[in-house]
N, C-alpha and C positions, 0 to 999 in steps of 0.2 A: 187166246191166252196174249196178254202184251209182252211190248220187246222185254220190258225190264224182268216178265214172270218166265220169258225164255231165258233171258241171262241167267237168274237165279239157278233153275233148273237146271241147263248146260253148270252150273258151277256145282250142285249138288249132285248130281251126275260122275261128274267128271274127276272126286274128289273123295278119296277114302274118308278122312277125317278132314272136316270142314265148320268153319267158327266163324259166324256173323260175331262180331265186337265191337264198340266202341272202340279203336286207338288199333294199335300193332301189339304182338304178342310180347314184344322187346318193352313195347310203351302203352301198355294198357291207359286208355283215358276215364275210366269208371273202374269202378270196386267190385262190380258184379264179372265183368269183362276179365278182369286183375285175377278175380277167384278161379273164373271158369281156367284159363293158362295154368293156376298152380293145383289144380282139382288133374288137366290132362296130364302136367309134369309129373305130379304125384302115382298117375298111372302107369306113368315109365315111356310116356309117348317123347318121340322126338321133337323139339321146336320145330326143326324143320319138314317133319312130318305133315303135320299139321297147317292145311291151307287156311289163314286168316282173309276175312273181308272185312276191311276198315268203312262202317256205316256213314262213319261220318265225313267221308270224303265224298260219297255218292248218296245224296239225297233222296233217287230213285228208288236204290237198292235199300234203303232204310223203312222207306214205308213199304217197300214192296215185300220186302222179308215178311212183314207184319200179316199178309194177302196171304201169303206164300202159305206159311205154316197153320195159319190162324188163330197164331202165339202172339200176344200182344207185348212184349219183352224182348228187349236185346241184353246178354248174346243171344245165341240159339247155335248150338250145338247138332250135326248132322255128322251119322258114321254110314256110309256104304249107302249111301243113298236115304239113311232112314231117320225121321226127326229125332233125336232125342229128349231136347228140351232146353231151360238156361240152367243158370249156376245153380238155384237151390234143387232142383232135379240129378242134375251131375254129381251135386253132395249126396245128394240119398243115395244116388245110385252106388257111387264110389264107397261109402260106407257099407251098402249091403254085398259088395263084390261084384258088383252086376257091370257096371261101365268098363272096367276093367276087364271083365269077360268077352262083352262088344268089342272090345280095342282090340282083342287080342294078346293082351297083357297079362306077365304074369300075376298072380297074386301074393 
């Protein structure tokens, strides 16, 4: 495993809710990342409870996360070490109540 993959793996395993995104929670740099943050807020997740990684600040992470998850797009959500998906999957899961359940949020 490369250094970048090890860094990503450590982040995924050490944060209950982790979002790899473009920008920050308070200033998303793409619509999909902004949507992901809004979905988490709609689930009742406190912004400070979400660890975000701005892939625009680290090109190695930006490229490496796609290999790590075998998923081609960003944002990417991980909950308790498990890859969930991007903003479209997050929205589908939110609409079904599945994301709230995974997050332990009241529905």
